[in-house]
RODO-2510 file (C-alpha; in nm, 4 decimals, decimal comma):
residues 441
     n   res          X          Y          Z
     1     m    -5,8400    -3,6794    -4,8150
     2     i    -6,1829    -3,6796    -4,9750
     3     t    -6,4548    -3,8371    -4,7617
     4     w    -6,8188    -3,9156    -4,8328
     5     l    -7,0168    -3,9448    -4,5115
     6     e    -7,3407    -4,1278    -4,5835
     7     n    -7,6616    -4,2183    -4,4014
     8     a    -7,6271    -3,9865    -4,1032
     9     v    -7,9106    -3,7955    -3,9419
    10     v    -7,9081    -3,4335    -3,8332
    11     c    -8,1299    -3,2530    -3,5857
    12     t    -8,3043    -2,9535    -3,7379
    13     k    -8,3849    -2,6304    -3,5570
    14     e    -8,7393    -2,7630    -3,5350
    15     n    -8,6009    -3,0588    -3,3357
    16     e    -8,6682    -3,3092    -3,6120
    17     l    -8,4257    -3,5775    -3,7303
    18     t    -8,3643    -3,5961    -4,1033
    19     s    -8,1161    -3,7769    -4,3251
    20     a    -7,7857    -3,6120    -4,4096
    21     q    -7,4848    -3,6783    -4,6308
    22     v    -7,1611    -3,4799    -4,6323
    23     l    -6,8707    -3,4527    -4,8738
    24     i    -6,5475    -3,3516    -4,7010
    25     v    -6,2642    -3,2226    -4,9192
    26     d    -5,9460    -3,1335    -4,7344
    27     d    -6,0554    -2,9197    -4,4378
    28     k    -6,3945    -2,8104    -4,5718
    29     i    -6,7476    -2,9356    -4,6113
    30     a    -6,7553    -2,9359    -4,9910
    31     a    -7,1208    -3,0367    -5,0052
    32     f    -7,3981    -3,0939    -4,7549
    33     y    -7,7153    -3,2779    -4,8479
    34     e    -8,0169    -3,2910    -4,6214
    35     g    -8,3260    -3,5046    -4,6689
    36     l    -8,1996    -3,7362    -4,9445
    37     s    -8,3632    -4,0758    -4,9734
    38     t    -8,1506    -4,3901    -4,9494
    39     a    -8,1647    -4,4300    -5,3265
    40     e    -8,0682    -4,0675    -5,3842
    41     a    -7,7753    -4,0995    -5,1436
    42     k    -7,6501    -4,4105    -5,3254
    43     a    -7,6770    -4,2339    -5,6592
    44     k    -7,4826    -3,9369    -5,5260
    45     r    -7,2147    -4,1712    -5,3912
    46     k    -7,1818    -4,3384    -5,7319
    47     e    -7,1506    -4,0012    -5,9011
    48     l    -6,8805    -3,8894    -5,6590
    49     s    -6,6903    -4,2176    -5,6935
    50     e    -6,6622    -4,1500    -6,0639
    51     t    -6,5347    -3,7994    -5,9947
    52     y    -6,2946    -3,8839    -5,7118
    53     s    -6,0932    -4,2034    -5,7570
    54     d    -5,9671    -4,1848    -5,3978
    55     l    -6,3077    -4,1277    -5,2365
    56     h    -6,3194    -4,2605    -4,8794
    57     i    -6,6687    -4,3741    -4,7799
    58     v    -6,7914    -4,3668    -4,4204
    59     q    -7,1273    -4,5262    -4,3453
    60     a    -7,2915    -4,3486    -4,0519
    61     n    -7,5710    -4,6064    -4,0243
    62     g    -7,8191    -4,3595    -3,8797
    63     k    -7,5891    -4,1971    -3,6262
    64     l    -7,6379    -3,8341    -3,5315
    65     l    -7,4173    -3,5926    -3,7231
    66     s    -7,3331    -3,2680    -3,5463
    67     l    -7,0856    -2,9897    -3,5692
    68     g    -6,7903    -3,0587    -3,3431
    69     f    -6,8534    -2,9561    -2,9847
    70     i    -6,6849    -2,6483    -2,8354
    71     d    -6,6011    -2,6270    -2,4658
    72     p    -6,5147    -2,2737    -2,3518
    73     h    -6,4014    -2,3804    -2,0045
    74     v    -6,1388    -2,6496    -1,9533
    75     h    -5,8275    -2,6908    -1,7428
    76     l    -5,5535    -2,8695    -1,9362
    77     r    -5,2948    -2,8204    -1,6571
    78     d    -5,0191    -2,7713    -1,9141
    79     p    -4,7621    -2,6326    -1,8470
    80     g    -4,6805    -2,6767    -1,4815
    81     f    -4,9186    -2,9458    -1,3598
    82     t    -4,8828    -3,2191    -1,6185
    83     y    -4,9093    -3,4909    -1,3556
    84     k    -5,2829    -3,4025    -1,3607
    85     e    -5,3256    -3,3586    -1,7379
    86     d    -5,1337    -3,2446    -2,0445
    87     l    -5,2099    -3,1224    -2,3944
    88     i    -5,2056    -3,4723    -2,5398
    89     t    -5,4226    -3,6479    -2,2812
    90     g    -5,6592    -3,3555    -2,2328
    91     t    -5,7310    -3,3150    -2,6018
    92     a    -5,7560    -3,6919    -2,6504
    93     a    -6,0270    -3,6896    -2,3834
    94     a    -6,1928    -3,3964    -2,5587
    95     a    -6,1922    -3,5750    -2,8946
    96     a    -6,3418    -3,8860    -2,7347
    97     g    -6,6198    -3,6639    -2,5987
    98     g    -6,6986    -3,5078    -2,9371
    99     y    -6,5081    -3,1803    -2,9020
   100     t    -6,3147    -3,0231    -3,1863
   101     r    -6,2200    -2,7082    -2,9939
   102     v    -6,1564    -2,6286    -2,6286
   103     l    -6,0632    -2,3060    -2,4524
   104     a    -5,8037    -2,3550    -2,1804
   105     m    -5,7986    -2,1527    -1,8604
   106     p    -5,4764    -1,9755    -1,7543
   107     n    -5,4229    -2,1282    -1,4085
   108     v    -5,1055    -2,3025    -1,5205
   109     n    -4,7393    -2,2444    -1,4375
   110     p    -4,6152    -2,0090    -1,5592
   111     v    -4,9374    -1,8111    -1,5846
   112     p    -4,9465    -1,6682    -1,9406
   113     n    -4,9141    -1,3034    -1,8395
   114     s    -4,7221    -1,2029    -2,1527
   115     p    -4,7722    -1,2269    -2,5295
   116     e    -4,4629    -1,4459    -2,5490
   117     l    -4,6155    -1,7036    -2,3149
   118     i    -4,9475    -1,7002    -2,5013
   119     q    -4,7625    -1,7559    -2,8287
   120     t    -4,5574    -2,0394    -2,6797
   121     m    -4,8695    -2,2159    -2,5546
   122     r    -5,0407    -2,1771    -2,8909
   123     r    -4,7376    -2,3146    -3,0728
   124     r    -4,7152    -2,6168    -2,8425
   125     a    -5,0860    -2,6841    -2,8863
   126     k    -5,0501    -2,6896    -3,2646
   127     e    -4,7672    -2,9402    -3,2277
   128     q    -4,9212    -3,1694    -2,9658
   129     a    -5,2976    -3,1315    -2,9372
   130     k    -5,5410    -3,3713    -3,1031
   131     i    -5,7914    -3,0916    -3,1659
   132     k    -5,7974    -2,7121    -3,1685
   133     v    -5,7032    -2,5360    -2,8461
   134     d    -5,7363    -2,1668    -2,7713
   135     f    -5,6136    -1,9998    -2,4559
   136     y    -5,7404    -1,7498    -2,2031
   137     s    -5,5140    -1,4788    -2,0762
   138     p    -5,5334    -1,3912    -1,7084
   139     v    -5,6954    -1,0598    -1,6274
   140     t    -5,4259    -0,9772    -1,3734
   141     d    -5,0618    -1,0790    -1,3420
   142     d    -5,0418    -1,4315    -1,1999
   143     e    -5,4168    -1,4106    -1,1279
   144     k    -5,3383    -1,2184    -0,8096
   145     g    -5,6012    -0,9496    -0,8622
   146     l    -5,3550    -0,6607    -0,8437
   147     n    -5,2097    -0,5506    -1,1785
   148     l    -5,3969    -0,5743    -1,5075
   149     v    -5,2218    -0,7390    -1,8003
   150     d    -5,1831    -0,5638    -2,1365
   151     f    -5,5135    -0,6655    -2,2938
   152     a    -5,4344    -0,5428    -2,6455
   153     a    -5,0986    -0,7199    -2,6556
   154     q    -5,2464    -1,0431    -2,5222
   155     m    -5,5232    -1,0399    -2,7823
   156     k    -5,2741    -0,9707    -3,0599
   157     a    -5,0790    -1,2755    -2,9422
   158     g    -5,3932    -1,4866    -2,9738
   159     a    -5,5653    -1,4818    -2,6335
   160     v    -5,9312    -1,5653    -2,6914
   161     a    -6,0678    -1,4049    -2,3723
   162     f    -5,9646    -1,3012    -2,0213
   163     s    -6,0210    -1,4737    -1,6883
   164     d    -5,8637    -1,5130    -1,3454
   165     d    -6,0659    -1,8339    -1,3252
   166     g    -6,0788    -1,9876    -0,9813
   167     k    -6,0083    -1,6468    -0,8325
   168     g    -6,2874    -1,3970    -0,8733
   169     m    -6,1668    -1,0368    -0,8881
   170     q    -6,2240    -0,9134    -0,5334
   171     n    -6,1593    -0,5437    -0,5975
   172     p    -6,4652    -0,3863    -0,7659
   173     a    -6,2738    -0,0766    -0,8762
   174     l    -6,0113    -0,2899    -1,0482
   175     c    -6,2830    -0,5034    -1,2056
   176     r    -6,4533    -0,1940    -1,3462
   177     e    -6,1220    -0,0650    -1,4806
   178     a    -6,0589    -0,4028    -1,6436
   179     m    -6,4001    -0,3845    -1,8070
   180     r    -6,3353    -0,0331    -1,9359
   181     r    -6,0054    -0,1374    -2,0900
   182     l    -6,1592    -0,4496    -2,2406
   183     v    -6,4301    -0,2399    -2,4047
   184     a    -6,1568    -0,0375    -2,5741
   185     v    -6,0018    -0,3477    -2,7327
   186     g    -6,3160    -0,5572    -2,7813
   187     g    -6,2170    -0,8205    -2,5274
   188     l    -6,4381    -1,0532    -2,3247
   189     l    -6,4188    -1,0984    -1,9477
   190     a    -6,5077    -1,4451    -1,8146
   191     q    -6,5506    -1,4363    -1,4395
   192     h    -6,5447    -1,6998    -1,1660
   193     c    -6,7862    -1,5297    -0,9273
   194     e    -6,6869    -1,5892    -0,5679
   195     e    -6,6883    -1,3264    -0,2936
   196     n    -6,4046    -1,4381    -0,0672
   197     s    -6,5227    -1,2396     0,2341
   198     l    -6,8366    -1,4563     0,2475
   199     l    -6,6688    -1,7952     0,2033
   200     n    -6,6297    -1,8726     0,5736
   201     k    -6,3975    -2,1660     0,4918
   202     g    -6,6814    -2,3431     0,3094
   203     y    -6,6235    -2,6273     0,0659
   204     i    -6,9686    -2,7762    -0,0122
   205     n    -7,3123    -2,6197    -0,0459
   206     d    -7,4532    -2,4650     0,2697
   207     g    -7,7528    -2,6966     0,2832
   208     d    -7,9002    -2,9823     0,4818
   209     y    -7,6187    -3,2228     0,3970
   210     a    -7,3495    -2,9843     0,5191
   211     r    -7,5317    -2,9169     0,8446
   212     k    -7,6187    -3,2815     0,9083
   213     h    -7,2636    -3,4029     0,8482
   214     g    -7,0760    -3,1155     1,0107
   215     h    -6,9262    -2,9642     0,6953
   216     c    -6,8484    -2,5972     0,6334
   217     g    -7,0959    -2,4646     0,3801
   218     i    -7,0654    -2,2237     0,0882
   219     s    -7,3766    -2,0068     0,0745
   220     d    -7,5441    -1,9109    -0,2519
   221     s    -7,4597    -1,5484    -0,1751
   222     v    -7,0888    -1,6167    -0,2289
   223     e    -7,1645    -1,6499    -0,5987
   224     e    -7,4615    -1,4163    -0,6173
   225     v    -7,3027    -1,1071    -0,4612
   226     m    -7,0182    -1,0985    -0,7126
   227     t    -7,2521    -1,1887    -0,9971
   228     a    -7,4778    -0,8934    -0,9125
   229     r    -7,1787    -0,6604    -0,8836
   230     d    -7,0306    -0,7721    -1,2137
   231     l    -7,3543    -0,7548    -1,4085
   232     i    -7,4099    -0,3992    -1,2847
   233     l    -7,0561    -0,3058    -1,3887
   234     a    -7,0932    -0,4768    -1,7253
   235     a    -7,4127    -0,2809    -1,7918
   236     e    -7,2400     0,0405    -1,6862
   237     t    -6,9254    -0,0082    -1,8945
   238     g    -7,0639    -0,1975    -2,1933
   239     c    -6,8134    -0,4770    -2,1412
   240     r    -6,8697    -0,8168    -2,2993
   241     y    -6,9073    -1,0337    -1,9913
   242     h    -6,9398    -1,4085    -1,9402
   243     l    -7,0404    -1,5749    -1,6145
   244     c    -6,8547    -1,9014    -1,5629
   245     h    -7,0325    -2,2104    -1,4246
   246     m    -7,3524    -2,0395    -1,3061
   247     s    -7,5157    -2,2520    -1,0380
   248     t    -7,7940    -2,0710    -0,8477
   249     a    -8,1497    -1,9680    -0,9292
   250     k    -8,0882    -1,6100    -0,8162
   251     c    -7,7902    -1,5829    -1,0514
   252     a    -8,0207    -1,6886    -1,3344
   253     d    -8,2673    -1,4184    -1,2287
   254     l    -7,9880    -1,1610    -1,2196
   255     l    -7,8636    -1,2672    -1,5621
   256     n    -8,2130    -1,2362    -1,7056
   257     l    -8,2480    -0,8904    -1,5530
   258     a    -7,9163    -0,7764    -1,6995
   259     k    -7,9989    -0,9099    -2,0448
   260     t    -8,3604    -0,8007    -2,0721
   261     k    -8,3853    -0,4830    -1,8627
   262     w    -8,0334    -0,3414    -1,8715
   263     q    -7,9495    -0,4535    -2,2260
   264     a    -7,6084    -0,5674    -2,1044
   265     d    -7,3861    -0,7781    -2,3312
   266     v    -7,3685    -1,0696    -2,0895
   267     s    -7,3814    -1,4479    -2,1082
   268     a    -7,3350    -1,7520    -1,8889
   269     e    -7,2446    -2,1179    -1,9047
   270     i    -7,3779    -2,4095    -1,7003
   271     t    -7,1929    -2,7347    -1,6360
   272     p    -7,3429    -3,0814    -1,6797
   273     h    -7,2980    -3,1502    -1,3089
   274     h    -7,4940    -2,8402    -1,2113
   275     l    -7,7692    -2,9534    -1,4495
   276     l    -7,7838    -3,3081    -1,3146
   277     l    -7,6654    -3,3258    -0,9529
   278     s    -7,7734    -3,1495    -0,6347
   279     d    -7,6439    -3,1612    -0,2806
   280     d    -7,8996    -3,4383    -0,2259
   281     d    -7,6567    -3,6541    -0,4252
   282     l    -7,3554    -3,5761    -0,2065
   283     r    -7,1440    -3,8525    -0,0588
   284     e    -6,8383    -3,8513     0,1621
   285     d    -6,6309    -3,8689    -0,1542
   286     g    -6,3924    -3,6058    -0,2891
   287     n    -6,5207    -3,6686    -0,6411
   288     f    -6,8379    -3,4827    -0,5421
   289     k    -6,6436    -3,1683    -0,4522
   290     m    -6,6250    -2,8872    -0,7049
   291     n    -6,6506    -2,5086    -0,7136
   292     p    -6,9214    -2,3857    -0,7314
   293     p    -7,0504    -2,6725    -0,5199
   294     l    -7,3481    -2,8903    -0,6007
   295     r    -7,6452    -2,6701    -0,5113
   296     s    -8,0031    -2,7439    -0,4063
   297     a    -8,2523    -2,9410    -0,6131
   298     a    -8,4387    -2,6146    -0,6760
   299     d    -8,1224    -2,4606    -0,8174
   300     v    -8,0757    -2,7591    -1,0483
   301     t    -8,4294    -2,7113    -1,1769
   302     a    -8,3557    -2,3434    -1,2372
   303     m    -8,0418    -2,4312    -1,4343
   304     v    -8,2354    -2,6678    -1,6597
   305     e    -8,5008    -2,3998    -1,7096
   306     a    -8,2290    -2,1470    -1,8002
   307     i    -8,1146    -2,3767    -2,0804
   308     d    -8,4688    -2,4574    -2,1923
   309     s    -8,5713    -2,0916    -2,2100
   310     g    -8,2624    -1,9863    -2,4044
   311     l    -8,1398    -1,7606    -2,1249
   312     v    -7,8196    -1,9672    -2,1272
   313     e    -7,6895    -2,1057    -2,4559
   314     i    -7,3638    -2,2654    -2,3423
   315     i    -7,2926    -2,5923    -2,1646
   316     a    -6,9294    -2,6057    -2,0488
   317     t    -6,7607    -2,8816    -1,8529
   318     d    -6,5124    -2,6937    -1,6316
   319     h    -6,3008    -3,0079    -1,6906
   320     a    -6,0675    -3,0100    -1,3889
   321     p    -5,8523    -3,3243    -1,3676
   322     h    -5,6611    -3,4057    -1,0510
   323     a    -5,4267    -3,6783    -0,9380
   324     l    -5,5828    -3,9602    -0,7368
   325     q    -5,4197    -3,8555    -0,4105
   326     e    -5,5609    -3,5033    -0,4450
   327     k    -5,9187    -3,6333    -0,4425
   328     n    -5,8856    -3,9139    -0,1883
   329     g    -5,9051    -3,7011     0,1253
   330     g    -6,2824    -3,6652     0,1479
   331     l    -6,4943    -3,3538     0,1105
   332     a    -6,3060    -3,1412     0,3609
   333     t    -5,9578    -3,1823     0,2156
   334     a    -5,9978    -3,2949    -0,1463
   335     a    -5,9116    -3,0555    -0,4271
   336     f    -6,2014    -2,8806    -0,6012
   337     g    -6,2989    -3,0043    -0,9454
   338     i    -6,4077    -3,2981    -1,1591
   339     t    -6,3420    -3,4226    -1,5115
   340     g    -6,6096    -3,3821    -1,7753
   341     l    -6,4956    -3,3852    -2,1370
   342     e    -6,5627    -3,7525    -2,2075
   343     t    -6,9016    -3,7670    -2,0375
   344     a    -7,0722    -3,4295    -2,0894
   345     f    -7,2888    -3,4979    -2,3929
   346     p    -7,3956    -3,8540    -2,2997
   347     l    -7,4964    -3,7404    -1,9515
   348     v    -7,6988    -3,4427    -2,0692
   349     y    -7,8542    -3,6415    -2,3531
   350     t    -7,9486    -3,9329    -2,1282
   351     e    -8,0821    -3,7408    -1,8302
   352     l    -8,2386    -3,4382    -1,9972
   353     v    -8,3147    -3,5165    -2,3619
   354     r    -8,4299    -3,8780    -2,3361
   355     s    -8,6396    -3,7802    -2,0343
   356     g    -8,8105    -3,5081    -2,2382
   357     r    -8,6955    -3,2174    -2,0236
   358     l    -8,4863    -3,0582    -2,2985
   359     k    -8,4997    -3,0751    -2,6771
   360     l    -8,2050    -3,2294    -2,8589
   361     a    -8,1815    -2,9193    -3,0787
   362     t    -8,1481    -2,7006    -2,7696
   363     v    -7,8732    -2,9156    -2,6206
   364     l    -7,6788    -2,9361    -2,9466
   365     k    -7,6889    -2,5574    -2,9756
   366     c    -7,5391    -2,5311    -2,6264
   367     f    -7,2516    -2,7565    -2,7330
   368     t    -7,1905    -2,5891    -3,0710
   369     a    -7,3388    -2,2648    -3,2026
   370     g    -7,3888    -2,1119    -2,8571
   371     p    -7,0228    -2,1128    -2,7506
   372     a    -6,9077    -2,0474    -3,1087
   373     k    -7,1076    -1,7269    -3,1322
   374     r    -7,0127    -1,5975    -2,7886
   375     f    -6,6409    -1,6616    -2,8227
   376     g    -6,5983    -1,5238    -3,1716
   377     y    -6,6028    -1,8255    -3,4011
   378     g    -6,8735    -1,6883    -3,6242
   379     d    -7,1752    -1,8548    -3,7795
   380     y    -7,1176    -2,2164    -3,6797
   381     t    -7,3484    -2,4140    -3,9070
   382     l    -7,3590    -2,7360    -4,1077
   383     a    -7,3285    -2,5984    -4,4589
   384     s    -7,1240    -2,6204    -4,7752
   385     g    -6,8037    -2,4211    -4,7390
   386     a    -6,7866    -2,4527    -4,3617
   387     t    -6,4848    -2,5966    -4,1844
   388     a    -6,5202    -2,9727    -4,1484
   389     d    -6,5396    -2,9955    -3,7697
   390     l    -6,7836    -3,2843    -3,7322
   391     v    -6,8847    -3,5556    -3,4892
   392     l    -7,0917    -3,8723    -3,5165
   393     v    -7,2837    -3,9911    -3,2106
   394     d    -7,4634    -4,3232    -3,1785
   395     l    -7,7652    -4,2088    -2,9785
   396     n    -7,8827    -4,5657    -2,9238
   397     a    -7,5556    -4,6950    -2,7823
   398     k    -7,5869    -4,7730    -2,4119
   399     w    -7,2653    -4,7775    -2,2124
   400     t    -7,1325    -4,7415    -1,8608
   401     i    -6,9042    -4,4601    -1,7511
   402     r    -6,5867    -4,6087    -1,6049
   403     a    -6,3419    -4,3648    -1,4521
   404     a    -6,0560    -4,6083    -1,5033
   405     d    -6,1221    -4,6140    -1,8784
   406     q    -6,1090    -4,2386    -1,9283
   407     l    -5,8380    -4,1039    -2,1587
   408     s    -5,7878    -3,8075    -1,9274
   409     k    -5,5215    -3,8516    -1,6627
   410     g    -5,7872    -3,7396    -1,4170
   411     k    -6,0244    -4,0135    -1,3037
   412     n    -6,2157    -3,7817    -1,0707
   413     t    -6,5774    -3,8111    -1,1774
   414     p    -6,8902    -3,8429    -0,9621
   415     f    -7,0548    -4,0310    -1,2497
   416     d    -6,8425    -4,3461    -1,2278
   417     g    -7,0640    -4,6496    -1,2898
   418     r    -7,3561    -4,4560    -1,4380
   419     e    -7,5249    -4,6009    -1,7471
   420     v    -7,5750    -4,3537    -2,0294
   421     y    -7,6871    -4,3375    -2,3902
   422     g    -7,5013    -4,1628    -2,6706
   423     k    -7,1547    -4,2752    -2,7721
   424     v    -6,9210    -4,0601    -2,9796
   425     t    -6,7785    -4,2854    -3,2511
   426     d    -6,6200    -4,0601    -3,5141
   427     l    -6,4764    -3,7111    -3,5200
   428     w    -6,3239    -3,4857    -3,7838
   429     c    -6,1240    -3,1743    -3,6957
   430     d    -6,0351    -2,9470    -3,9870
   431     g    -6,1326    -3,2347    -4,2139
   432     k    -5,8900    -3,4808    -4,0582
   433     q    -6,0486    -3,7867    -3,8993
   434     i    -5,9256    -3,7952    -3,5398
   435     l    -6,1638    -4,0617    -3,4118
   436     s    -6,2782    -4,3626    -3,6143
   437     n    -6,5185    -4,6218    -3,4736
   438     g    -6,4285    -4,5046    -3,1245
   439     k    -6,0523    -4,5268    -3,1731
   440     l    -5,8168    -4,2296    -3,1802
   441     s    -5,5822    -4,1975    -3,4742
***
C-alpha cells in the first residue's frame, strides 16, 4: 500500500514542533517532508495522486508523528503462562500504546535455553504478533544461576540479549564469567539487580509506609549492592551491560560513576511507575506491588533527573500482567508486577512533559532512539529510506485510564481512573497500518 500522511507535527531535537508529511511505500518511508506549509503539503499531495492512482491519504490533523516506540523490557507470558497474557493480547496492548517493537523476557515455560526454543518463539511471534517481537535468552539454564547457556548459539538463533530477569545472578564469579564470554561474542547482559541475602522477606519499600503498616521492607541496598558489583565487573571485563528498572538515587550515582569515570559500556532503563509514583502513594492494594518496589519521593526525583540529564536514555515498562486472583491478596501476598504498555507514554507525557519537568524531545528519545541504539537497531530516525515504523499521538486528547478496557489480559495497574493526555490513534509497523483511528486491524 502507498500512504500519504499529511498535516502531522514532529518534535525536533531542539524541542520544537514543526509540520511533517510522510510518504509510505510498502515497508519504507519513501519521502519525509518537514516544515511544509499547508499549501505546499496540498500541492505535494496532488502531485503524488497523479503519480500513484492507489494513493491512500491519512489526515493527521496536527497529531504528533513519532517513530514507533520500542520497549526493551516486557513479559508476554507466552509460552507457559498464557492465562496472564499471550503473544496476541500482549502485542495488541503494545500497538495500542504506540509500540512497534518489544523485547520479551525469558521467564516463560519452557525457558528458552536452546537455539531451537529461541527459533520456535521467533517463528510463533511472526505468525501471531501484531508488531515486532524480539526475545531475550536466559543467562543460565532455566534462570537458576548455575550453568551458563551457549551465548554464541543463542545469538545465532536470534536472541537479542541475555537476562535472568527477576532473578539477579547471585554468584559474582559466575556473573564475571558470563560477562567475559559475552564480550567474546558481542552480547549484552541485562540484569535484574537484587541481592537475595539482603531481602529479608521484603515486598515493598523499606520506608515509613512499611513500618507504619507492619509490612516487610526491601531496602535500597538490595538493588544497590548488586548494581555496584555488576558495574565494577562490567568495567573490568568490558562487557556491554544494561541495568533493568533502576529505581534508587544511589544506583543513578553509581551508573554515572561507571559511565564517566570508569568508561564502562553500561546503560539503564527506568519505568514510568518509578518516574511517577513513590511509596507515599502506596495503598493496601496488590496493584501497587512491583519489583523493584515504589521507592521514596527523593528517589523518584533522582529518576526524573537521570532522564533529564541524559544519564538514562531508555524508558521501559516492565509490563508484567497477572491474573486477577494473583493480585487480589494485598501487598503481602500479591504477585509482583504491573501492566504498562497501554499507559506508558500518556502517563509520562501528562505528568512530566505537560508539567514542564521534562522536554518532549527527551521523552520521545527514551521511547525510540535510546532503546534502538542500545539494543542494536541502528540509527533510528525519521528519514527517507527508513523502515516505516510510525505512530500518531493526539497530544490534546484527554482520557481516563480504565483497567477494564485494557487490551492486555492483565488489568493490574495502579493508574486505574487517572486522567491523562496523549492518545495513540494510528500506528504503522513495517509500513502496514496496525491501528487506525484507535482501532486495531
